[in-house]
C-alpha positions in Angstrom: 0.0 0.0 0.0 3.0 2.2 0.1 2.2 3.1 -3.5 -0.3 5.6 -2.0 2.7 7.5 -0.5 5.0 9.5 -2.6 7.7 9.3 0.1 7.6 5.5 0.3 6.6 4.6 -3.3 10.1 3.2 -3.9 9.3 0.3 -1.6 7.1 -1.2 -4.4 9.3 -0.1 -7.3 8.6 -2.3 -10.3 5.2 -3.3 -9.2 3.8 -2.0 -12.5 5.6 -4.8 -14.3 3.6 -7.5 -12.5 0.9 -9.4 -14.4 -1.3 -9.3 -11.3 -1.3 -8.1 -7.7 -3.6 -8.7 -4.8 -4.4 -6.1 -2.1 -6.1 -6.4 1.3 -7.7 -3.0 1.9 -9.1 -4.4 5.2 -5.6 -4.3 6.5 -3.4 -1.3 5.8 -6.2 0.8 4.2 -8.3 0.5 7.3 -11.3 -1.1 5.7 -13.8 -3.3 7.5 -13.5 -7.0 6.7 -14.0 -8.3 4.1 -12.4 -6.3 1.3 -10.0 -7.9 -1.2 -8.8 -6.6 -4.5 -7.3 -8.4 -7.5 -5.7 -6.2 -10.2 -4.5 -7.9 -13.4 -3.3 -6.7 -16.8 -4.9 -9.8 -18.3 -8.6 -9.6 -17.4 -9.5 -12.0 -20.1 -7.8 -14.8 -18.2 -10.3 -14.4 -15.3 -13.2 -15.4 -17.5 -11.3 -18.2 -19.1 -10.5 -19.5 -15.6 -13.7 -19.0 -13.7 -16.4 -18.5 -16.4 -19.4 -20.7 -16.6 -22.4 -20.9 -18.8 -25.7 -20.5 -17.0 -28.8 -20.1 -19.3 -30.9 -18.9 -16.3 -28.6 -15.8 -16.0 -28.9 -14.2 -19.5 -26.7 -11.3 -20.6 -27.7 -8.8 -23.2 -25.8 -9.3 -26.4 -24.7 -5.6 -26.6 -23.8 -5.3 -22.9 -20.3 -4.1 -22.1 -20.5 -4.7 -18.4 -18.6 -7.6 -16.8 -20.7 -10.4 -15.3 -18.9 -10.6 -11.9 -19.9 -14.2 -11.3 -17.8 -15.2 -14.4 -14.6 -13.7 -13.1 -14.2 -15.3 -9.7 -15.3 -18.2 -7.6 -17.7 -16.0 -5.7 -21.2 -15.6 -7.2 -23.7 -13.8 -5.0 -21.8 -11.2 -3.0 -22.0 -8.0 -1.0 -20.9 -4.8 -2.7 -17.6 -4.8 -0.8 -16.1 -2.4 -3.2 -18.5 0.4 -2.1 -16.7 1.0 1.3 -13.4 1.4 -0.4 -14.7 3.6 -3.1 -16.7 5.7 -0.6 -13.7 6.2 1.7 -11.5 7.3 -1.2 -14.2 9.7 -2.3 -14.6 11.2 1.2 -11.0 11.3 2.4 -9.0 11.1 -0.8 -5.6 9.8 -1.6 -3.9 12.4 0.6 -5.5 11.0 3.8 -4.2 7.5 2.9 -0.7 9.0 2.3 -0.7 10.6 5.7 -1.9 7.4 7.3 0.7 5.2 5.6 3.5 7.7 6.3 2.5 7.8 10.0 2.4 4.0 10.3 5.9 3.7 8.8 7.2 6.4 11.0 5.9 4.7 14.1 7.2 1.3 12.9 10.7 2.8 12.4 10.5 4.4 15.9 9.7 1.1 17.5 12.3 -0.8 15.5 15.0 1.7 16.5 14.1 1.2 20.2 14.0 -2.6 19.9 17.3 -2.6 18.1 19.0 -1.0 21.1 17.2 -3.1 23.7 19.1 -5.2 26.2 16.5 -8.0 25.9 15.5 -8.0 22.2 17.1 -7.9 18.7 15.7 -7.4 15.3 15.4 -10.7 13.3 15.3 -8.9 10.0 15.5 -5.2 9.1 12.3 -3.2 9.4 11.0 -2.1 6.0 7.2 -2.1 6.2 5.2 -1.7 9.4 5.9 -5.3 10.4 8.6 -5.8 12.9 10.2 -9.2 13.7 12.2 -9.4 16.9 13.7 -12.2 19.0 14.5 -12.5 22.7 18.2 -12.1 23.4 19.6 -15.2 25.1 23.1 -16.5 25.4 25.0 -17.5 22.3 24.8 -21.1 23.4 21.0 -21.0 23.7 19.2 -23.4 21.3 16.6 -22.3 18.8 14.1 -24.2 20.9 15.0 -22.1 24.0 14.6 -18.9 22.0 11.2 -20.1 20.7 10.1 -20.9 24.2 11.2 -17.5 25.4 9.5 -15.7 22.6 6.2 -17.5 23.3 6.4 -16.6 27.0 6.9 -13.0 26.1 3.9 -13.0 23.8 1.7 -14.8 26.4 2.5 -12.2 29.1 2.2 -9.1 26.9 -1.2 -10.2 25.4 -2.6 -11.6 28.7 -4.6 -8.4 29.6 -6.1 -8.1 26.1 -4.9 -4.5 25.8 -2.4 -5.3 23.0 -1.8 -8.0 20.5 1.5 -9.4 19.1 2.2 -13.0 18.0 4.9 -15.6 17.3 5.8 -16.9 13.9 8.9 -18.2 12.0 11.2 -16.2 9.7 13.8 -18.2 7.8 13.2 -21.1 10.1 13.7 -19.1 13.2 11.2 -18.1 15.9 10.3 -14.5 16.0 7.9 -12.2 17.8 5.8 -10.4 15.2 4.6 -6.9 15.7 2.4 -5.1 13.2 1.7 -1.3 13.4 -1.4 -1.1 11.3 -4.4 0.4 13.2 -5.1 4.0 12.5 -5.8 4.4 16.3 -2.2 3.5 17.1 0.0 6.4 18.4 3.4 6.5 19.9 2.0 6.2 23.4 0.6 2.7 22.6 4.0 1.6 21.3 5.7 3.0 24.4 3.3 0.9 26.5 4.0 -2.2 24.3 7.8 -1.7 24.7 7.5 -1.3 28.4 5.3 -4.5 28.7 7.8 -6.4 26.6 10.8 -5.3 28.6 9.0 -6.0 31.8 8.1 -9.5 30.6 11.7 -10.1 29.5 13.1 -9.1 32.9 10.7 -11.4 34.7 11.6 -14.3 32.4 15.3 -13.7 33.1 14.6 -13.5 36.8 12.8 -16.8 36.7 15.7 -18.4 34.8 18.2 -17.1 37.3 16.2 -18.7 40.2 16.0 -22.1 38.5 
């Protein structure tokens, strides 16, 4: 979605060369679920792939409109495109640019703090508003030990229901996944998250020292 931002458009450089792309507006474009978009430079392939012949749904011979049921697996459907179209009409591209720039600024801020943390390290460089970090253990610690520590951090941080992060794997290694995506998120929420993570890490280390 960084294509909406002139400042960050370079992150998707070359996207115009793709035959097709998919977009989830219900994520970074702050749309209610469900809202998915497929853009293709070969629209004729959609009907070749999904088209069916149904005599009970006739089409006027001179009609130029697309029969939506012939270009996807979904037939009867809500008008999900309306909410995206209406939001763009009301707020415009500039509002989305401001939103995306703010999200990336917040993500960079959090990544910088985590990168200098005593307890955490970035697993991969932060590019988009997704941050992957790992608990810092001793060099001799096994991957299983890191995965256990990461899971314990996530369990503690999300216990109250005030915030949500998760565990996943990147290049076969366990990571804590943080995504800055809500338009309600401000730096204060990230400061609280960082405090909660650091507190959980200290408690985990204290328990390890006692055993």
